[in-house]
C-alpha positions in Angstrom: -75.1 90.9 -54.1 -75.4 92.7 -57.4 -76.0 89.4 -59.2 -78.7 88.3 -56.8 -80.4 91.8 -57.0 -80.3 91.5 -60.8 -82.0 88.1 -60.7 -84.7 89.4 -58.4 -85.2 92.3 -60.8 -85.4 89.9 -63.8 -88.1 87.9 -62.0 -90.2 91.0 -61.8 -89.4 92.0 -65.4 -90.8 88.6 -66.5 -93.9 89.2 -64.5 -94.4 92.6 -66.1 -93.8 91.2 -69.6 -96.7 88.7 -69.0 -99.0 91.4 -67.6 -98.2 93.7 -70.6 -99.2 90.9 -73.0 -102.5 90.4 -71.1 -103.1 94.2 -71.2 -102.5 94.3 -74.9 -104.9 91.5 -75.6 -107.7 92.5 -73.3 -107.3 96.2 -72.8 -105.7 96.8 -76.2 -102.9 98.9 -74.7 -100.3 99.0 -72.0 -100.6 101.9 -69.6 -98.4 104.9 -70.4 -96.9 107.7 -68.5 -94.6 108.1 -65.6 -96.3 105.5 -63.4 -97.1 102.9 -66.1 -95.3 100.1 -64.3 -97.5 100.5 -61.2 -100.7 101.0 -63.2 -100.0 97.8 -65.2 -99.7 95.8 -62.0 -102.7 97.3 -60.4 -104.7 96.9 -63.6 -104.0 93.1 -63.5 -105.7 93.0 -60.1 -108.9 94.5 -61.5 -111.8 92.4 -62.8 -113.2 93.8 -66.0 -116.8 92.6 -66.0 -117.8 91.1 -69.3 -114.2 91.0 -70.5 -111.9 89.2 -68.0 -111.5 88.3 -64.4 -108.7 89.7 -62.3 -105.4 88.1 -63.4 -103.9 88.5 -59.9 -105.4 88.6 -56.4 -104.9 91.5 -54.1 -102.4 89.8 -51.8 -100.2 88.7 -54.7 -100.4 92.1 -56.3 -99.1 93.7 -53.0 -96.2 91.3 -52.9 -95.3 91.8 -56.5 -95.4 95.5 -55.9 -92.5 95.1 -53.5 -90.6 93.4 -56.3 -91.5 96.2 -58.7 -90.3 98.9 -56.3 -87.1 96.9 -55.6 -86.4 96.6 -59.3 -86.8 100.3 -59.7 -84.3 100.9 -56.9 -81.7 98.6 -58.4 -82.1 100.2 -61.8 -82.1 103.8 -60.7 -80.7 104.3 -57.2 -77.7 102.2 -56.4 -74.5 103.9 -57.5 -72.3 101.9 -57.4 -74.8 99.0 -57.9 -74.2 97.2 -54.6 -77.6 96.6 -53.0 -78.1 96.3 -49.3 -78.9 92.7 -48.3 -81.3 93.9 -45.6 -83.4 95.6 -48.3 -83.7 92.5 -50.4 -83.4 89.5 -48.0 -87.2 89.1 -47.6 -87.7 89.3 -51.4 -85.1 86.5 -51.9 -86.6 84.5 -49.1 -90.2 84.8 -50.5 -89.3 84.4 -54.2 -90.2 80.7 -54.4 -93.5 81.1 -52.7 -94.4 84.2 -54.7 -93.5 82.4 -57.9 -95.6 79.5 -56.9 -98.6 81.6 -56.2 -98.1 83.5 -59.4 -98.0 80.2 -61.3 -101.2 79.1 -59.6 -103.1 82.4 -60.4 -101.8 82.5 -64.0 -102.9 78.9 -64.5 -106.3 79.9 -63.2 -106.4 82.8 -65.7 -105.4 80.4 -68.5 -108.3 78.1 -67.5 -110.6 81.1 -68.0 -109.1 81.6 -71.4 -109.6 78.0 -72.3 -113.2 78.1 -71.1 -113.7 81.3 -73.2 -112.2 79.7 -76.3 -114.4 76.6 -75.8 -117.6 78.6 -75.5 -117.2 80.6 -78.8 
């Protein structure tokens, strides 16, 4: 269970690394403070008119927020670190679909970047 929980957490960490890079390039900073993880995710769902479209749609953002909250729990709550299968089963079951939708939306954002690069 711990290994599987760790892998689910790593998935969200990779998502967050991607979003942090986008924030650095477009917003010129990553959110700070106690709730920066949540703000980073929510910021990716916002369209910044004249700068960039939303990176993530609202539904995907809500799903990824569940992964964010789970990662927080496995990092800070479980002592000893043996997660409850019932708290993570739906995340494991949905992981492939969430990853697929993330891939689709990121590719759409990359297409925006390619269009932007071609129009300068």
